[in-house]
N, C-alpha and C positions, 0 to 999 in steps of 0.2 A: 225237723227239716222237711220231712215228707208232708206234714200238714201244711206247711208254708207253700210248697209247690202245688199241692192240690187247691189251696185257697187262691193262688195266683191264676191257676187254670180256670177256675170258675169265674174269677173277675174278668179275665180276658174274653171268655165266652159271652159274658153279659154285655160287653162294650159294643160289639157290632149290632145287637138288637136295639140298643139305645140310639146308635148312630142312624140306623135305618128308620126309626120312628121319627127323628127330627128331620130327615132328608126325604121322606116318602112323598111329600107334597111338592117337591122341586123337580123341575125339568132338567134333563141332562143335555148340555151342549158340548160340541167339540171345539177344536181350535179355530175352525173355519165354518161359518154357517151363513145361510141366506136369510137376510133380514129385510122385511118390507117396511118402507117408511110411508105412512099414511098420507102425510102432507104433500109428498112428492109423487105419490102413486107409482113408486119405483122400487125394485128389488136391488139390494146390494149384497155382494159377497163380502162378508165382514170377518175381520180378524178379531177373535176374542182375546182380550188382554187383561188378566187379573192384576197386572202391575199398573194399569192406567186407572186413575180415580174416576175420570169422566169420559164419556163417549165422545168421539170426534168424527166429523164428516169432512170430506174434501169440499172446499169452497173457494171460488175465485170471484173476481170482480165484486168484492165486498164493499158496499156503499151504505152510508147512513142516509135514509130517505129524508129529503127536505133540508139537508145541511149543505151549505155552500163550502164552508171550511170545517174540516174535521179537527176536533180538539186534540191537543197533545196528550191529554189524559183520557184514555178510553172510558174510564168510569163515568165521565160526564155524559155518556150516551146511554146509561142504564135507563130502560123504559122506552128508548127511541126505537124506531123501526129500521131494520137492516134488510137490504136486498142483496142476493148473491146468486151465483150460478154454481151448480154442482154436477158432477159427472160420475156415473157408476163405472164399474170395471168394463162394461160393454161400450163405454164412451157415449152413453145416452145422457144428453144434457137436460137439466131441469132448472128453471129459475124459480126462486122462492123468496117470499117476503115474510118476515116475522119480527116479533118484539124481542129486544135484547133483555134477557132476564138476569144475566150476570156477566162480569168480566173476570176471567180466571188468569192467574199467573201460573204458567206451566214451566216446570223444569224438565229438560230433556238433554240428550247428547249434544244438541246444538247450543245449549245455554238456557237462558230464561226468556220467555216471551209472554205477552198478554194476548188473550183471545176472547172474542165475543162468544156468548152461548145463547142459544134459543131452545125452546121446548119443542120436542117432536114426539110423535107416537110411533114406536117401533113394534112391529109384530113378528113373532116367531111361533111356529107350531100352534097357530090359532089364538095365542095369548098376546094381548096388546099392552104395552107399558109406555107411559109418558115420562120422558126424562130430559134433562138438560143435555144439549149436544154442542160441543165446541166447534167453531168454524175455523178450518185450517187448510192451507194449500197442501194436499197430499198427492199432488200430481206425480211425484217421483216414487211414490210408494205403491206396492202391488195392490193393497186393499184400500179402497176409498172410504171405507167405514171401519172405524176401530171401536169395538164395544168395550167399555170400561166397567168398573165395579158398580157405578151408579145404576146400570141396567141389570147387572147380574144379581145384585143384593136382594136377598130374601126369596128369590124365585127360581134361581138357576144354579146348577153345579157344573163345573167344567171337567170333562173327561178327555184328557189329552190323547187318549188312544182311539176315541170315537171315530174320527175321520182322518187319521194320520195317513199321509201319502207315502 
């Protein structure tokens, strides 16, 4: 029994060093961070959400460029250009035009909805990462940018105590 306990102690002591080796190249983020979006030249106070697969930004006045009638099937617009207006938490408005790279079906508390996604360069702590960003009206939400796992993946770890209020 004594040998088993000693063996378990050595095993447990070796796990943190393994974890530190695999995590040493990752940046720690808190629940709320300031993220710069290169295409908009604007900073957003963003909510980090490990439960969200994809990053989402507040977008209004979403229009397909050059289309008189919007198709009932949003997937018909893959590759088309979309224009929209976005506001950060300081109510700074920015208009942007980008190519639609995918249409996502999102399940949330309100049900199921489809959203266009565009590529954007998000910068934090001097590191830039290009990811798909869903366009969604987030006007009733506190954070106009929600960071999902597609941005966190491979580069970031979340420490919920980092900037707890």
